[in-house]
N, C-alpha and C positions, 0 to 999 in steps of 0.2 A: 359274450354270454356263455357260460358253461352249462352243459346239459348233463343231467343225472339220469339214472334209470328212473322209471315211473313217470317220465315226462315232466320233471320238476326243473325249472330253469332259475338260475341265479344270475342276476345282472342289475343294471341300473335302469330305472324307468322313472319318468316324470309322472306323478300321480296328482290329480286335482281332487280335493275333498270339498263337497258342497256343505255349506252351513256348519263348518268345523273351524274352531278358533283355538287350537291347542298347539303346543310345540312338540314335534315328533323327531327332530334332528337327533341322530345317534341311535334311534330306536330301530329294532328289526320288525318288519311288517310282513305279513303274509297277504298277498294280493291275488284275487281271482279275477281273471279277465272274463267279462260277461258279454261284451259286445265290442266289435271293432268299428271305430269311427271312420278311419281312412288309412291309406298307406303312408309311409314316411314321405315327406316332401321338403324340398329346399325352397327358400323364399328369397326374392330379389331385394327385399327391404324389411326393416323392422316393422314398419306399418302393416305390410301384408301379413307378416307373422302374427302380429297382435290381432289383426282382423280374423285370421284363421283360428286362433286360440279362442276368441269369443264365439265363433261359429261352432267349434268343437264343443265348448262348454254348453251352449244352447242345445245342441243335438244330444249330448249326454244327459242333460237334465230332463229333456223330453223322454228319452228312453227309460229313465228311472221312474218318472211320473206314470208311465204307462205299464209298469210291471204289475 
């Protein structure tokens, strides 16, 4: 990840959009981080990763409902 002045970071991140069904591949996005769910974590299996993704999505959805 490259850092610029003014605390702007350029890099690759996986972003999940709720209730959105469009194609954004190749588009440039500006993303604002509003809430950290957890630190990076390695998983021993795909099943554990998928379970964590579902938990992360549920926590994020709750966060945005409570705004």
